[in-house]
N, C-alpha and C positions, 0 to 999 in steps of 0.2 A: 355622257348621258348619266344621268340619276334614276332611278328608279325607285316612284313616289309610294308607298303604301302604309296603312295603319293598322294592327292588326286586328283589330276588332271594330271593323264597320263593313261588314260585309253583311248587305240586308237580309240575306235568312240565317246568319251566323247564330249558333246558339249562344255564342257572347256574348251575347247584346241584345237580342230580339225579344227575350225575357226574364224575369228572375231565375226560374227554374227551368226546364224544358225535359221532357222523355220522350225518350226513344226505344223505337223495337227493332229489335235484331232478327231475323229469320233466316234461320240453318233449311232449305226445302230440303221435302226426301219424300219418297215413294213408298216409305216402311216407318222410317223414323223422323217426324219435323221438328230442328230445336228452335227454341224461340227463346230470347234474355231482352231485357228489360230493363233500363237504366234511367237513371234521373239528372239530368245537370244543373246545380247550383252554384251559381258561383263561380263559375268555368272547372267547378270536379265533378268526376263520374262518379254516381252509389250505386249498386247492385239495388235493385226490387226485386227482379225475381228472373231464376230461369228454369228449366224446363222443357220436355219432350211432347211430342204426341205420338202416341204409337198407331200404326196404323195398317189393321189386321191384312194377312198378306190374301184371306180369306175372303175378304171383301172385293166386291167389283173396282174398279179404276173410278168411278162415276160415283158410289159409295166413299170412295177414300177422301177425294178432290172433294165432297159436301162438308165430311167431316174438318179439311183444311181451313175450307169459308170458313166454317163457324167457329174453329177454333181463333182463328186470325181478328174474329170479327166481335169473338167474348173477350178478347184480351184488349183490343180498343176501347171494347165499354168498359171494362172495369178499370184498367188505368191511363186513358182517354191520351195517348202518346201524340205526339206532333208528326213524327218521324219514323216513316219505316226504310230500315237499310237493308237489303235481301242480296245473299250470295247468288253470284252469278253460274248456272250450270257449269260443270267440267267437260269440257269436249273430248267426250272416250270413243272406242272403236265400238263401244255396243249403240246402236243408233235405236233400238228401241227403248233402252235405258234412257236416253236422252231424250228421246218425246218425252216418256213418262215425267222424268225430273221437272222439262219445261211446262208441263201442264201444270205441274204441282207449285212450281213459283210464278204462271200464270192467275193462278187462283189464289192464293196470299196479295198478289199484285192487285188483283183486282176487288178484293176484300178491304184494304188498307184505301184505293182511291177510293170508295164507295164511303170511305169513313171521313175523309176530306184529308188526308194525310200523305206529305210531300215524301215520296217514292226515291229512293237512290240506290242502282246496283253496284257492286263490288266484286271483284272477279277472286278468287280462292289466294291465289298467291298478293296481290293487294290488301290482300286481308292480313294474312301471315306477316307482311311487309311492317302495315304498320306497327302489329303489336310487337313481334321481336324484331324486326329488323333482318329478318330472313323470309324472302319469298318463300323457301324450301320447307322452311321449320313444319316439323310435326304436331298433330293434334295432341299432343302429349307437353310438348314446349310452349305451345300457343295456352293449353289449360296451363302452366304454370307461372306464367307471366301474368297471366289475369287473375289469379291468386291474390299475387303481389299487386299489381296496380287497385285492385277493386277491396283487399282486404278479407275474401270470405276461403274458409276451412274445407267447407265438406265438398267432399267427389264425386259427381253424380255418376251414377250407373253408366250414362248414355255421354260422351262428348260431341254429342251435336246438342247438348244444351250449352255446352262452354265453348261450340265454335258459332252456336249464334249470338252470344255477349260479345264474342271478338268480332262479328260485325254490326254491333248498335257502338261499340268502343271504338273501333275503323271511323266509322260515319262524322262521331265527334270528334275524333283529330282531325278526319279533313276538314269540319267545319270549323273550326278554331286554329286553323293553320292560319300561319301570316299570309299566306297566298292564296287563297281559296280559290280553288277551280284550278291551280297551276300544275297541280299531281298528276289532270288526267291529259296532260300537252304534253307533247313530244319534245318542247324544249322553249328555250328563252325568246326566241324569233315568234313560236306561235303566242306565246302570253303578250309579249309586246305588240303583235297584231294586233290583239283583243284588246287591249286596255291602250290606248296610246295617250290617253288621260294620265296616266301616272309615268311617262316620260316627259323629264326636263331636260 
């Protein structure tokens, strides 16, 4: 049995669909939301911008959600990304925190969908694994690897910014994988079942 694949033939793959493509990464938060943008040119990621949106605890939840929506919309209008990659909420013990974080994520996704972007969600472990090779890496380790891979020297005040950048870079790696989508499957049998045309 031979598994056939071509590294750069996935229809939504940033490696072939356009000469360049911009990816917006979001690390949703109820107090600080991180964002990072990279441009992919000839399969090489380049940092465009990273930063954070501060959400005052003094504001009502609805006001903070509106700020998130407006910020994401503004980033889309300014940079014109084609893809949004967003970190999935971490399932903790605090139900109220999870609810608020889920709302923040949902608003960011709604803004992206309204702007015509394709949206992909990644777990925190998947993002860390993609960037560092270790799904349990610390924020600092992720930051150091991003510095090396994207060639920037500045240290942001909040690592939420580099966390968002990591989401965007993780998405780039997934799109340009030799077997796009395979990382989200349980094993090779599932991949083969979904791709019978690649078996000879």
